[in-house]
Backbone as JSON, one array per atom type, in Angstrom:
{
  "sequence": "MSQKEDGTMELTAIGITHNMDHGVPRWYNTNVEAPFGTLPGVTESEVFVNAYATLEVSTADWPRAEAIVNDYSFRAITGQMTAEAAVKKMHEELLAAKLIDY",
  "N": [[81.61, 33.93, -59.68], [82.87, 30.71, -59.22], [85.38, 28.18, -59.43], [84.98, 24.72, -59.2], [86.46, 21.78, -57.66], [86.31, 19.72, -59.55], [86.51, 21.06, -61.89], [84.27, 22.26, -62.94], [82.1, 25.15, -63.1], [80.54, 27.38, -60.79], [78.01, 29.61, -59.62], [78.79, 32.11, -57.26], [77.65, 33.03, -53.94], [77.32, 35.8, -53.94], [77.18, 36.26, -56.71], [74.76, 35.04, -57.27], [72.94, 36.61, -55.74], [73.3, 39.04, -57.0], [72.31, 38.59, -59.43], [73.92, 37.67, -61.53], [74.94, 39.97, -62.69], [77.46, 41.34, -63.57], [80.45, 42.56, -65.07], [81.22, 42.33, -68.63], [78.55, 42.16, -71.03], [78.75, 40.39, -73.14], [81.11, 37.93, -73.84], [84.42, 38.54, -74.94], [86.16, 36.68, -75.96], [85.73, 34.36, -78.28], [86.24, 31.71, -78.19], [85.51, 30.72, -75.8], [82.85, 29.43, -74.05], [80.23, 30.9, -72.35], [79.62, 29.8, -69.13], [77.14, 29.99, -67.89], [75.31, 30.87, -69.7], [73.6, 33.54, -71.48], [73.37, 36.82, -70.15], [70.43, 38.15, -68.56], [68.28, 39.97, -70.7], [70.21, 40.75, -72.57], [70.15, 39.63, -75.17], [67.73, 40.68, -76.09], [68.38, 43.36, -76.19], [70.1, 43.63, -78.3], [69.14, 44.57, -80.78], [69.06, 47.34, -80.47], [71.7, 47.89, -79.78], [73.05, 47.05, -82.09], [72.01, 48.9, -83.89], [72.68, 51.45, -82.89], [75.08, 51.56, -81.4], [78.64, 52.02, -81.12], [81.99, 50.85, -81.6], [84.37, 51.07, -78.98], [87.04, 53.22, -79.31], [90.47, 53.33, -79.0], [92.74, 55.9, -78.01], [95.66, 57.43, -79.53], [97.48, 57.67, -77.5], [96.95, 55.59, -75.81], [98.63, 53.2, -75.46], [100.69, 54.16, -73.77], [99.25, 54.95, -71.52], [98.05, 52.51, -70.88], [100.19, 50.95, -69.97], [100.75, 52.12, -67.5], [98.28, 51.79, -66.17], [98.05, 48.97, -66.18], [100.33, 48.29, -64.66], [99.82, 49.3, -62.02], [97.37, 48.07, -61.55], [98.01, 45.33, -61.5], [99.74, 45.35, -59.31], [97.93, 45.86, -57.27], [96.2, 43.66, -57.53], [97.92, 41.54, -56.94], [98.51, 42.04, -54.33], [100.64, 43.67, -53.65], [100.23, 46.3, -53.27], [97.69, 48.24, -51.68], [94.36, 48.44, -52.98], [93.37, 51.03, -52.9], [95.73, 52.59, -52.63], [97.02, 51.91, -55.01], [95.26, 52.91, -56.98], [95.41, 55.61, -56.38], [98.15, 56.2, -56.93], [98.24, 55.45, -59.62], [96.48, 57.34, -60.72], [97.93, 59.7, -60.14], [100.24, 59.29, -61.75], [99.13, 59.12, -64.33], [98.06, 61.68, -64.56], [100.45, 63.23, -64.33], [101.73, 62.42, -66.65], [100.17, 63.64, -68.46], [98.03, 62.26, -69.55], [95.51, 62.12, -68.65], [93.17, 64.63, -67.59], [92.13, 65.44, -65.18]],
  "CA": [[81.7, 32.59, -60.16], [84.04, 30.02, -58.7], [85.63, 26.89, -60.06], [84.99, 23.62, -58.24], [87.6, 20.88, -57.84], [86.15, 18.92, -60.76], [86.68, 21.93, -63.05], [83.03, 22.94, -63.31], [81.94, 26.48, -62.53], [79.27, 27.63, -60.13], [77.84, 30.97, -59.14], [79.0, 32.36, -55.84], [76.46, 33.61, -53.29], [77.21, 37.19, -54.44], [76.72, 36.17, -58.09], [73.32, 34.72, -57.24], [72.16, 37.76, -55.26], [73.44, 40.15, -57.96], [71.69, 38.13, -60.67], [75.0, 37.53, -62.51], [75.05, 41.24, -63.4], [78.79, 41.93, -63.43], [81.28, 42.34, -66.24], [80.69, 42.64, -69.95], [77.41, 41.3, -71.34], [79.2, 39.37, -74.1], [82.53, 37.63, -73.71], [85.17, 38.89, -76.14], [86.84, 35.49, -76.45], [84.71, 33.49, -78.87], [86.62, 30.32, -77.93], [85.01, 30.37, -74.48], [81.4, 29.48, -73.93], [79.83, 31.35, -71.02], [79.07, 28.62, -68.47], [75.78, 30.19, -67.41], [74.47, 31.45, -70.74], [73.55, 34.98, -71.69], [72.74, 37.6, -69.09], [69.07, 38.57, -68.88], [68.1, 41.22, -71.43], [71.25, 41.03, -73.55], [69.67, 39.28, -76.52], [66.68, 41.64, -76.46], [68.96, 44.69, -76.41], [70.98, 43.64, -79.47], [68.58, 45.39, -81.86], [69.48, 48.72, -80.22], [73.17, 47.93, -79.84], [73.44, 46.96, -83.5], [71.56, 50.09, -84.6], [73.17, 52.73, -82.37], [76.35, 51.51, -80.67], [79.89, 51.98, -81.87], [83.09, 50.29, -80.84], [85.24, 52.02, -78.28], [88.31, 53.37, -80.04], [91.53, 53.84, -78.14], [93.5, 57.02, -78.54], [97.06, 57.13, -79.86], [98.23, 57.63, -76.25], [96.54, 54.46, -74.98], [99.72, 52.31, -75.03], [101.38, 54.76, -72.62], [98.33, 54.87, -70.37], [97.84, 51.1, -70.56], [101.33, 50.48, -69.18], [100.55, 52.63, -66.13], [97.09, 51.13, -65.63], [98.39, 47.57, -65.93], [101.32, 48.21, -63.58], [99.18, 49.46, -60.72], [96.31, 47.06, -61.41], [98.63, 44.08, -61.08], [100.24, 45.53, -57.95], [96.79, 45.71, -56.37], [95.72, 42.28, -57.63], [98.87, 40.64, -56.28], [98.67, 42.41, -52.93], [101.82, 44.49, -53.42], [99.71, 47.59, -52.83], [96.24, 48.21, -51.5], [93.66, 48.97, -54.15], [93.29, 52.48, -52.73], [97.05, 53.17, -52.93], [97.3, 51.69, -56.43], [94.45, 53.86, -57.76], [95.96, 56.95, -56.13], [99.41, 56.32, -57.68], [97.88, 55.39, -61.04], [95.92, 58.64, -61.04], [99.03, 60.66, -60.14], [101.1, 59.08, -62.92], [98.38, 59.48, -65.53], [98.03, 63.15, -64.58], [101.8, 63.73, -64.6], [102.05, 62.13, -68.05], [99.17, 64.38, -69.24], [97.16, 61.3, -70.23], [94.18, 62.51, -68.19], [93.26, 66.04, -67.23], [91.6, 65.74, -63.84]],
  "C": [[82.94, 31.97, -59.55], [84.15, 28.67, -59.39], [85.71, 25.82, -58.99], [86.17, 22.7, -58.56], [87.51, 20.06, -59.11], [86.24, 19.76, -62.04], [85.41, 22.64, -63.49], [82.95, 24.28, -62.59], [80.59, 26.57, -61.84], [79.22, 29.08, -59.69], [78.13, 31.04, -57.66], [77.71, 32.92, -55.27], [76.24, 35.04, -53.78], [76.68, 37.16, -55.87], [75.23, 35.88, -58.17], [72.52, 35.94, -56.82], [72.23, 38.93, -56.22], [72.91, 39.76, -59.33], [72.7, 38.06, -61.82], [75.32, 38.84, -63.23], [76.38, 41.93, -63.12], [79.57, 41.66, -64.72], [80.59, 42.7, -67.53], [79.53, 41.7, -70.28], [77.73, 40.2, -72.35], [80.69, 39.16, -73.91], [83.22, 37.95, -75.01], [85.84, 37.67, -76.75], [85.79, 34.51, -76.97], [85.06, 32.02, -78.71], [86.1, 29.82, -76.59], [83.5, 30.48, -74.48], [81.05, 29.88, -72.51], [79.14, 30.2, -70.3], [77.64, 28.77, -67.99], [74.9, 30.88, -68.45], [74.54, 32.96, -70.78], [72.86, 35.67, -70.52], [71.33, 38.02, -69.51], [69.03, 39.91, -69.61], [69.11, 41.5, -72.53], [70.75, 40.76, -74.96], [68.63, 40.29, -77.0], [67.26, 43.01, -76.79], [69.79, 44.77, -77.69], [70.44, 44.48, -80.63], [69.02, 46.84, -81.7], [71.0, 48.87, -80.32], [73.62, 47.93, -81.3], [73.08, 48.22, -84.28], [72.3, 51.36, -84.16], [74.56, 52.72, -81.74], [77.54, 51.53, -81.63], [80.97, 51.37, -80.98], [83.87, 51.38, -80.15], [86.57, 52.04, -79.01], [89.34, 53.98, -79.1], [92.24, 55.01, -78.82], [94.93, 56.59, -78.84], [97.91, 57.01, -78.6], [97.9, 56.41, -75.39], [97.7, 53.55, -74.59], [100.5, 52.87, -73.83], [100.51, 54.65, -71.37], [98.16, 53.42, -69.93], [98.96, 50.55, -69.7], [101.18, 50.9, -67.72], [99.39, 51.91, -65.46], [97.41, 49.68, -65.27], [99.33, 47.42, -64.74], [100.63, 48.28, -62.23], [98.03, 48.48, -60.49], [96.91, 45.76, -60.89], [99.23, 44.18, -59.68], [99.12, 45.34, -56.94], [96.29, 44.26, -56.35], [96.62, 41.33, -56.86], [99.13, 40.99, -54.83], [99.92, 43.21, -52.63], [101.44, 45.87, -52.92], [98.23, 47.39, -52.52], [95.6, 48.78, -52.76], [93.6, 50.49, -54.08], [94.62, 53.15, -53.1], [97.38, 53.04, -54.41], [96.53, 52.69, -57.3], [95.01, 55.27, -57.6], [97.24, 57.16, -56.95], [99.14, 56.29, -59.19], [97.37, 56.75, -61.5], [97.02, 59.7, -61.13], [99.9, 60.52, -61.38], [100.39, 59.44, -64.22], [98.27, 60.99, -65.67], [99.39, 63.72, -64.97], [102.19, 63.51, -66.07], [101.11, 62.86, -69.01], [98.3, 63.45, -70.11], [95.7, 61.44, -69.8], [94.3, 63.96, -67.72], [92.6, 66.39, -65.92], [91.64, 64.52, -62.97]]
}
């Protein structure tokens, strides 16, 4: 999706060819209305989600891991590191901190 000069949003060529199938099926921020509506199949799947799904629960160590993940994610996003280098360093630090085991 890209934002046009007038502030409206439009699907990119990739978004069109991928049928908008990227990201979470429901936006977490209820103050934002999805500019292109609900992804295909989401409404139909809610009966199963409501019956069988549970919320993801973070572990007590998540704040330590989150700091590492955010640090290297932002370095990659801002071009300070390549994505490949950022993931490699993130993995090394998470392993060294015993926040992951492989």
